[in-house]
VOPAGU-2260 file (C-alpha; in pm, 1 decimal, decimal comma):
REM VOPAGU-2260
SITE   aa  ch    i         X         Y         Z
SITE  LEU   A    0    8342,4   12169,1    9484,6
SITE  LEU   A    1    8503,3   12476,2    9642,6
SITE  VAL   A    2    8477,6   12667,6    9315,1
SITE  LYS   A    3    8108,0   12585,5    9285,6
SITE  TYR   A    4    8051,5   12701,7    9645,0
SITE  GLU   A    5    8231,4   13030,5    9579,3
SITE  GLN   A    6    8035,8   13084,9    9257,1
SITE  GLN   A    7    7708,1   13010,7    9435,1
SITE  HIS   A    8    7799,7   13241,6    9723,5
SITE  GLY   A    9    7870,5   13519,8    9471,8
SITE  LEU   A   10    7533,0   13468,0    9304,3
SITE  GLU   A   11    7360,8   13479,9    9642,4
SITE  LYS   A   12    7531,0   13809,0    9728,8
SITE  LEU   A   13    7427,1   13956,0    9393,3
SITE  ALA   A   14    7066,9   13837,9    9438,6
SITE  GLU   A   15    7067,9   13976,8    9793,3
SITE  ILE   A   16    7159,8   14324,9    9668,6
SITE  PHE   A   17    6863,2   14329,8    9428,5
SITE  ILE   A   18    6616,6   14171,0    9670,7
SITE  LYS   A   19    6702,4   14410,1    9953,5
SITE  SER   A   20    6697,3   14708,5    9717,3
SITE  PHE   A   21    6369,1   14642,7    9539,6
SITE  CYS   A   22    6155,5   14430,8    9773,0
SITE  PRO   A   23    6050,9   14552,8   10118,6
SITE  PRO   A   24    6070,4   14316,3   10418,3
SITE  GLY   A   25    5764,8   14091,3   10408,2
SITE  GLY   A   26    5725,7   14156,4   10034,6
SITE  ILE   A   27    5706,0   13892,9    9763,5
SITE  VAL   A   28    5990,8   13807,0    9527,0
SITE  LEU   A   29    5867,2   13660,9    9196,9
SITE  ASP   A   30    6120,8   13445,1    9013,3
SITE  PRO   A   31    5968,6   13331,4    8680,8
SITE  PHE   A   32    6273,3   13113,4    8601,8
SITE  ILE   A   33    6354,9   12967,8    8944,1
SITE  GLY   A   34    6627,9   12730,8    8829,0
SITE  SER   A   35    6828,2   12617,9    9132,4
SITE  GLY   A   36    6638,4   12845,4    9371,2
SITE  THR   A   37    6904,0   13105,4    9450,2
SITE  ALA   A   38    6661,4   13397,4    9456,6
SITE  ALA   A   39    6409,1   13198,5    9663,4
SITE  ALA   A   40    6671,7   13099,8    9920,2
SITE  VAL   A   41    6799,6   13456,3    9949,9
SITE  ALA   A   42    6447,1   13599,8    9967,8
SITE  ILE   A   43    6344,1   13371,1   10252,8
SITE  LYS   A   44    6672,6   13426,8   10433,9
SITE  ASN   A   45    6605,3   13801,8   10419,3
SITE  GLY   A   46    6245,5   13792,9   10538,7
SITE  ARG   A   47    6066,8   13802,4   10205,4
SITE  LYS   A   48    5808,6   13564,0   10062,2
SITE  THR   A   49    5883,0   13405,9    9729,1
SITE  ILE   A   50    5705,3   13257,4    9430,0
SITE  GLY   A   51    5910,6   13050,7    9188,9
SITE  ILE   A   52    5802,3   12935,3    8844,7
SITE  ASP   A   53    5974,8   12710,3    8596,8
SITE  ILE   A   54    5857,0   12510,8    8297,9
SITE  ARG   A   55    6089,7   12222,6    8389,1
SITE  GLN   A   56    5974,6   11992,7    8669,4
SITE  SER   A   57    6340,0   11904,0    8735,1
SITE  GLN   A   58    6417,3   12266,2    8826,8
SITE  ILE   A   59    6115,6   12283,7    9057,7
SITE  GLU   A   60    6243,4   11972,5    9235,4
SITE  ILE   A   61    6598,0   12112,9    9263,5
SITE  SER   A   62    6483,0   12447,9    9397,5
SITE  THR   A   63    6241,3   12284,8    9644,3
SITE  ARG   A   64    6519,2   12061,0    9777,8
SITE  ARG   A   65    6751,2   12358,8    9804,8
SITE  VAL   A   66    6506,1   12567,5   10005,9
SITE  ASN   A   67    6428,7   12269,4   10229,1
SITE  THR   A   68    6796,9   12187,7   10280,9
SITE  VAL   A   69    6920,5   12542,1   10333,1
SITE  PHE   A   70    6664,6   12614,1   10599,4
SITE  ASN   A   71    6633,8   12260,1   10739,5
SITE  ARG   A   72    6262,9   12264,1   10665,8
SITE  THR   A   73    6009,7   11992,6   10608,9
SITE  PRO   A   74    5866,7   11972,0   10256,3
SITE  LEU   A   75    5682,3   12282,8   10145,2
SITE  TRP   A   76    5363,9   12082,2   10098,2
SITE  LYS   A   77    5261,4   11736,6   10211,5
SITE  ASP   A   78    5148,7   11596,7    9877,5
SITE  GLU   A   79    5431,5   11649,7    9628,0
SITE  GLU   A   80    5182,7   11606,0    9341,9
SITE  CYS   A   81    4972,7   11893,5    9475,7
SITE  VAL   A   82    5122,1   12227,3    9379,1
SITE  PRO   A   83    4995,2   12515,5    9595,5
SITE  THR   A   84    4779,4   12776,8    9430,6
SITE  GLN   A   85    4866,2   13145,1    9429,7
SITE  GLN   A   86    4584,3   13209,5    9679,7
SITE  GLN   A   87    4736,0   12960,3    9926,2
SITE  PHE   A   88    5066,4   13150,1    9916,1
SITE  ILE   A   89    4891,7   13483,3    9969,9
SITE  GLU   A   90    4698,6   13352,4   10270,4
SITE  GLU   A   91    5015,3   13236,3   10448,7
């Protein structure tokens, strides 16, 4: 468990370098292969918006849980079957 935490922490630091370097505060980070949600978590933590895409529903569920857990948030949307549209993200 400790090894996994250290590996994850290293990935977050690496993602943070790129996000801070290439995306201005308040900007949008697009992650077309969201996986476990590392880039999304780091983006939100650093004041950026994020859009995550993945072909696998299981990865969407993992990344959503991660963002919710890391930031102690309620679910991102009320109806889990209803995926927000791009316009809804832009309006927020």
